[in-house]
DSSP file (Angstrom, degrees, kcal/mol; ACC not computed):
  #  RESIDUE AA STRUCTURE BP1 BP2  ACC     N-H-->O    O-->H-N    N-H-->O    O-->H-N    TCO  KAPPA ALPHA  PHI   PSI    X-CA   Y-CA   Z-CA
    1    1 A X     >        0   0    0      0, 0.0     4,-2.1     0, 0.0     5,-0.2   0.000 360.0 360.0 360.0 -43.6   67.1  189.4  209.0
    2    2 A X  H  >  +     0   0    0      1,-0.2     4,-2.3     2,-0.2     5,-0.2   0.887 360.0  52.7 -64.0 -37.9   64.2  187.1  209.7
    3    3 A X  H  > S+     0   0    0      1,-0.2     4,-2.3     2,-0.2    -1,-0.2   0.894 107.9  51.2 -63.2 -39.8   62.8  187.7  206.2
    4    4 A X  H  > S+     0   0    0      1,-0.2     4,-2.2     2,-0.2    -2,-0.2   0.903 110.9  48.1 -66.3 -40.4   66.1  186.8  204.7
    5    5 A X  H  X S+     0   0    0     -4,-2.1     4,-2.3     2,-0.2    -2,-0.2   0.892 111.5  49.7 -66.5 -38.1   66.2  183.5  206.7
    6    6 A X  H  X S+     0   0    0     -4,-2.3     4,-2.5     2,-0.2    -2,-0.2   0.888 110.0  51.6 -67.7 -36.7   62.6  182.7  205.7
    7    7 A X  H  X S+     0   0    0     -4,-2.3     4,-2.2     2,-0.2    -2,-0.2   0.913 110.5  47.7 -64.1 -43.8   63.4  183.4  202.1
    8    8 A X  H  X S+     0   0    0     -4,-2.2     4,-2.4     2,-0.2    -2,-0.2   0.884 112.1  51.1 -64.5 -38.7   66.5  181.0  202.3
    9    9 A X  H  X S+     0   0    0     -4,-2.3     4,-2.3     2,-0.2    -2,-0.2   0.926 110.3  47.7 -65.0 -45.5   64.3  178.3  204.0
   10   10 A X  H  X S+     0   0    0     -4,-2.5     4,-2.1     2,-0.2    -2,-0.2   0.910 112.3  50.0 -62.2 -41.1   61.6  178.6  201.3
   11   11 A X  H  X S+     0   0    0     -4,-2.2     4,-2.4     1,-0.2    -2,-0.2   0.929 110.7  49.6 -62.2 -46.5   64.3  178.3  198.6
   12   12 A X  H  X S+     0   0    0     -4,-2.4     4,-2.1     1,-0.2    -1,-0.2   0.865 109.8  51.6 -61.4 -37.7   65.7  175.3  200.3
   13   13 A X  H  X S+     0   0    0     -4,-2.3     4,-2.2     2,-0.2    -1,-0.2   0.892 109.4  49.4 -66.5 -40.4   62.3  173.6  200.5
   14   14 A X  H  X S+     0   0    0     -4,-2.1     4,-2.3     2,-0.2    -2,-0.2   0.913 111.9  48.9 -64.5 -43.2   61.7  174.2  196.8
   15   15 A X  H  X S+     0   0    0     -4,-2.4     4,-2.4     1,-0.2    -2,-0.2   0.889 110.7  51.0 -62.6 -38.6   65.0  172.7  195.9
   16   16 A X  H  X S+     0   0    0     -4,-2.1     4,-2.8     2,-0.2    -2,-0.2   0.924 109.4  49.4 -67.0 -43.2   64.3  169.7  198.1
   17   17 A X  H  X S+     0   0    0     -4,-2.2     4,-2.2     1,-0.2    -2,-0.2   0.903 112.0  50.0 -62.5 -41.3   60.9  169.1  196.5
   18   18 A X  H  X S+     0   0    0     -4,-2.3     4,-2.1     2,-0.2    -1,-0.2   0.913 111.7  47.0 -62.5 -42.7   62.6  169.3  193.1
   19   19 A X  H  X S+     0   0    0     -4,-2.4     4,-2.6     2,-0.2     5,-0.2   0.912 110.9  52.2 -66.9 -42.4   65.3  166.8  194.1
   20   20 A X  H  X S+     0   0    0     -4,-2.8     4,-2.6     1,-0.2    -1,-0.2   0.916 109.8  49.0 -58.1 -43.5   62.8  164.4  195.6
   21   21 A X  H  X S+     0   0    0     -4,-2.2     4,-2.4     2,-0.2    -1,-0.2   0.901 111.6  49.7 -61.5 -44.3   60.7  164.5  192.4
   22   22 A X  H  X S+     0   0    0     -4,-2.1     4,-2.1     2,-0.2    -2,-0.2   0.918 113.2  45.9 -63.1 -43.2   63.9  163.8  190.3
   23   23 A X  H  X S+     0   0    0     -4,-2.6     4,-2.7     2,-0.2    -2,-0.2   0.894 111.9  51.0 -69.4 -39.1   64.9  160.9  192.5
   24   24 A X  H  X S+     0   0    0     -4,-2.6     4,-2.5    -5,-0.2    -2,-0.2   0.908 109.2  51.4 -64.0 -40.5   61.4  159.4  192.5
   25   25 A X  H  X S+     0   0    0     -4,-2.4     4,-1.4     2,-0.2    -2,-0.2   0.928 112.3  46.2 -60.6 -44.6   61.3  159.6  188.7
   26   26 A X  H  <>S+     0   0    0     -4,-2.1     5,-2.9     1,-0.2     4,-0.4   0.916 111.6  51.6 -65.4 -41.5   64.7  157.8  188.5
   27   27 A X  H ><5S+     0   0    0     -4,-2.7     3,-1.1     1,-0.2    -1,-0.2   0.903 109.1  49.7 -62.2 -42.0   63.5  155.2  191.0
   28   28 A X  H 3<5S+     0   0    0     -4,-2.5    -1,-0.2     1,-0.3    -2,-0.2   0.809 109.8  51.9 -67.7 -27.9   60.4  154.5  189.1
   29   29 A X  T 3<5S-     0   0    0     -4,-1.4    -1,-0.3    -5,-0.2    -2,-0.2   0.499 118.7-113.7 -84.3  -4.4   62.4  154.1  185.9
   30   30 A X  T < 5 +     0   0    0     -3,-1.1     2,-0.4    -4,-0.4    -3,-0.2   0.738  67.4 144.5  80.7  21.7   64.7  151.6  187.7
   31   31 A X      < -     0   0    0     -5,-2.9     2,-0.4    -6,-0.2    -1,-0.3  -0.819  44.3-140.2-100.4 133.9   67.7  153.9  187.6
   32   32 A X  E     -A   47   0A   0     15,-1.1    15,-4.1    -2,-0.4     2,-0.4  -0.736  25.8-172.4 -88.0 137.4   70.2  153.8  190.5
   33   33 A X  E     -A   46   0A   0     -2,-0.4     2,-0.5    13,-0.3    13,-0.2  -0.973  18.8-148.2-135.0 147.3   71.5  157.3  191.3
   34   34 A X  E     -A   45   0A   0     11,-2.6    11,-3.2    -2,-0.4     2,-0.5  -0.961  13.9-156.1-112.9 130.1   74.1  158.7  193.7
   35   35 A X  E     -A   44   0A   0     -2,-0.5     2,-0.5     9,-0.2     9,-0.2  -0.936   3.6-162.0-110.4 127.4   73.6  162.1  195.2
   36   36 A X  E     -A   43   0A   0      7,-3.0     7,-2.6    -2,-0.5     2,-0.4  -0.927   7.1-160.1-110.2 125.1   76.6  164.1  196.4
   37   37 A X  E     +A   42   0A   0     -2,-0.5     2,-0.2     5,-0.2     5,-0.2  -0.899  14.0 170.8-111.6 135.1   76.0  166.9  198.8
   38   38 A X        -     0   0    0      3,-2.9     3,-0.1    -2,-0.4    -2,-0.0  -0.708  52.7 -86.9-122.9-179.7   78.3  169.8  199.5
   39   39 A X  S    S+     0   0    0     -2,-0.2     3,-0.0     1,-0.2    -1,-0.0   0.927 122.9  13.3 -58.4 -46.2   77.7  173.0  201.5
   40   40 A X  S    S+     0   0    0      1,-0.0     2,-0.3    -3,-0.0    -1,-0.2   0.378 123.5  49.0-114.0   6.8   76.2  174.9  198.6
   41   41 A X        -     0   0    0     -3,-0.1    -3,-2.9     2,-0.0     2,-0.4  -0.976  51.8-158.7-146.4 153.4   75.5  172.4  195.9
   42   42 A X  E     -A   37   0A   0     -2,-0.3     2,-0.4    -5,-0.2    -5,-0.2  -0.996  11.9-170.3-134.8 132.6   73.8  169.0  195.4
   43   43 A X  E     -A   36   0A   0     -7,-2.6    -7,-3.0    -2,-0.4     2,-0.5  -0.986   5.7-163.2-125.9 126.8   74.6  166.8  192.4
   44   44 A X  E     -A   35   0A   0     -2,-0.4     2,-0.6    -9,-0.2    -9,-0.2  -0.950   6.8-168.3-112.1 124.0   72.7  163.7  191.5
   45   45 A X  E     -A   34   0A   0    -11,-3.2   -11,-2.6    -2,-0.5     2,-0.2  -0.942  13.2-142.8-114.2 116.4   74.4  161.3  189.1
   46   46 A X  E     -A   33   0A   0     -2,-0.6     2,-0.4   -13,-0.2   -13,-0.3  -0.541  14.9-158.1 -75.2 142.3   72.3  158.5  187.5
   47   47 A X  E     -A   32   0A   0    -15,-4.1   -15,-1.1    -2,-0.2     2,-0.3  -0.952   5.4-160.0-121.9 142.9   74.1  155.1  187.0
   48   48 A X    >>  -     0   0    0     -2,-0.4     3,-0.9   -17,-0.1     4,-0.6  -0.879  44.8 -20.6-121.8 152.1   73.0  152.5  184.6
   49   49 A X  H >> S-     0   0    0     -2,-0.3     4,-1.1     1,-0.2     3,-0.7  -0.159 120.6  -7.6  65.7-142.0   73.7  148.7  184.2
   50   50 A X  H 3> S+     0   0    0      1,-0.2     4,-2.3     2,-0.2    -1,-0.2   0.788 128.1  65.0 -63.0 -31.6   76.6  147.0  185.9
   51   51 A X  H <> S+     0   0    0     -3,-0.9     4,-2.7     1,-0.2     5,-0.2   0.881  97.9  55.6 -61.5 -38.2   78.1  150.3  187.0
   52   52 A X  H <X S+     0   0    0     -3,-0.7     4,-2.5    -4,-0.6    -1,-0.2   0.941 109.8  43.9 -60.8 -48.6   75.1  150.9  189.3
   53   53 A X  H  X S+     0   0    0     -4,-1.1     4,-2.4     1,-0.2    -1,-0.2   0.900 114.7  50.3 -65.1 -40.4   75.5  147.6  191.2
   54   54 A X  H  X S+     0   0    0     -4,-2.3     4,-2.3     2,-0.2    -2,-0.2   0.921 112.7  45.2 -64.5 -44.3   79.2  148.0  191.5
   55   55 A X  H  X S+     0   0    0     -4,-2.7     4,-2.9     2,-0.2     5,-0.2   0.926 113.4  50.2 -66.1 -44.0   79.0  151.6  192.8
   56   56 A X  H  X S+     0   0    0     -4,-2.5     4,-2.4    -5,-0.2    -2,-0.2   0.926 112.3  47.6 -60.9 -44.6   76.2  150.6  195.3
   57   57 A X  H  X S+     0   0    0     -4,-2.4     4,-2.3     2,-0.2    -1,-0.2   0.907 112.6  48.8 -63.3 -42.2   78.3  147.6  196.5
   58   58 A X  H  X S+     0   0    0     -4,-2.3     4,-2.4     2,-0.2    -2,-0.2   0.925 112.4  48.4 -64.9 -44.2   81.4  149.8  196.9
   59   59 A X  H  X S+     0   0    0     -4,-2.9     4,-2.5     1,-0.2    -2,-0.2   0.912 111.0  50.1 -64.6 -41.3   79.5  152.4  198.8
   60   60 A X  H  X S+     0   0    0     -4,-2.4     4,-2.4    -5,-0.2    -1,-0.2   0.909 111.5  49.2 -61.4 -42.2   77.9  149.9  201.1
   61   61 A X  H  X S+     0   0    0     -4,-2.3     4,-2.2     2,-0.2    -2,-0.2   0.923 111.7  48.0 -64.8 -43.1   81.3  148.3  201.9
   62   62 A X  H  X S+     0   0    0     -4,-2.4     4,-2.4     1,-0.2    -2,-0.2   0.910 112.7  49.0 -66.2 -41.7   82.9  151.7  202.6
   63   63 A X  H  X S+     0   0    0     -4,-2.5     4,-2.4     2,-0.2    -1,-0.2   0.889 110.0  51.1 -63.4 -38.7   80.0  152.6  204.9
   64   64 A X  H  X S+     0   0    0     -4,-2.4     4,-1.9     2,-0.2    -2,-0.2   0.909 111.0  48.1 -64.3 -42.0   80.2  149.3  206.7
   65   65 A X  H  X S+     0   0    0     -4,-2.2     4,-2.3     2,-0.2    -2,-0.2   0.903 111.4  51.3 -63.6 -43.2   84.0  149.8  207.3
   66   66 A X  H  X S+     0   0    0     -4,-2.4     4,-2.5     1,-0.2    -2,-0.2   0.908 108.8  50.3 -62.2 -43.3   83.3  153.4  208.5
   67   67 A X  H  X S+     0   0    0     -4,-2.4     4,-2.3     1,-0.2    -1,-0.2   0.895 110.5  49.8 -61.5 -41.4   80.7  152.2  211.0
   68   68 A X  H  X S+     0   0    0     -4,-1.9     4,-2.4     2,-0.2    -2,-0.2   0.916 110.4  50.0 -66.0 -41.1   83.0  149.6  212.4
   69   69 A X  H  X S+     0   0    0     -4,-2.3     4,-2.6     1,-0.2    -2,-0.2   0.934 111.3  48.7 -62.2 -45.5   85.8  152.1  212.8
   70   70 A X  H  X S+     0   0    0     -4,-2.5     4,-2.3     1,-0.2    -1,-0.2   0.880 110.0  51.7 -63.3 -37.2   83.5  154.5  214.6
   71   71 A X  H  X S+     0   0    0     -4,-2.3     4,-2.4     2,-0.2    -1,-0.2   0.922 110.7  48.2 -61.7 -44.2   82.3  151.6  216.9
   72   72 A X  H  X S+     0   0    0     -4,-2.4     4,-2.4     2,-0.2    -2,-0.2   0.922 111.7  49.5 -63.1 -43.6   85.9  150.8  217.8
   73   73 A X  H  X S+     0   0    0     -4,-2.6     4,-2.4     1,-0.2    -1,-0.2   0.903 111.1  50.0 -62.6 -40.1   86.7  154.4  218.5
   74   74 A X  H  X S+     0   0    0     -4,-2.3     4,-2.5     2,-0.2    -1,-0.2   0.904 109.8  50.8 -62.9 -42.7   83.6  154.7  220.7
   75   75 A X  H  X S+     0   0    0     -4,-2.4     4,-2.2     2,-0.2    -2,-0.2   0.923 111.1  48.6 -60.2 -46.6   84.7  151.6  222.6
   76   76 A X  H  X S+     0   0    0     -4,-2.4     4,-2.1     1,-0.2    -2,-0.2   0.902 111.8  48.8 -61.0 -44.9   88.2  153.0  223.2
   77   77 A X  H  X S+     0   0    0     -4,-2.4     4,-1.7     2,-0.2    -1,-0.2   0.877 110.7  50.4 -64.9 -38.4   86.8  156.3  224.4
   78   78 A X  H  X S+     0   0    0     -4,-2.5     4,-1.1     1,-0.2    -1,-0.2   0.919 110.3  50.1 -64.8 -40.5   84.4  154.6  226.8
   79   79 A X  H  < S+     0   0    0     -4,-2.2     3,-0.2     1,-0.2    -2,-0.2   0.873 109.5  51.7 -65.1 -37.3   87.2  152.5  228.1
   80   80 A X  H  < S+     0   0    0     -4,-2.1    -1,-0.2     1,-0.2    -2,-0.2   0.850 107.8  52.3 -68.6 -32.7   89.4  155.6  228.6
   81   81 A X  H  <        0   0    0     -4,-1.7    -1,-0.2     1,-0.2    -2,-0.2   0.724 360.0 360.0 -74.7 -22.2   86.6  157.3  230.6
   82   82 A X     <        0   0    0     -4,-1.1    -1,-0.2    -3,-0.2    -2,-0.2   0.476 360.0 360.0 -91.2 360.0   86.1  154.4  233.0
């Protein structure tokens, strides 16, 4: 069982190094990319031109809204505990 886990870990490390190299190559070329992670798969989609800026802005806005929602929920939970 330990050997199987070590094998999976080595495989994951190789995949990670490959993905990092791919992202570095895109970054050096000035390409914006979005990486989507699921349980068993990772997909990197390069974006070019105006689409890149629009997607980046949309993602930043959604993340900002999500953080605000989480802060509000945390405040409510803290108030309930006191």
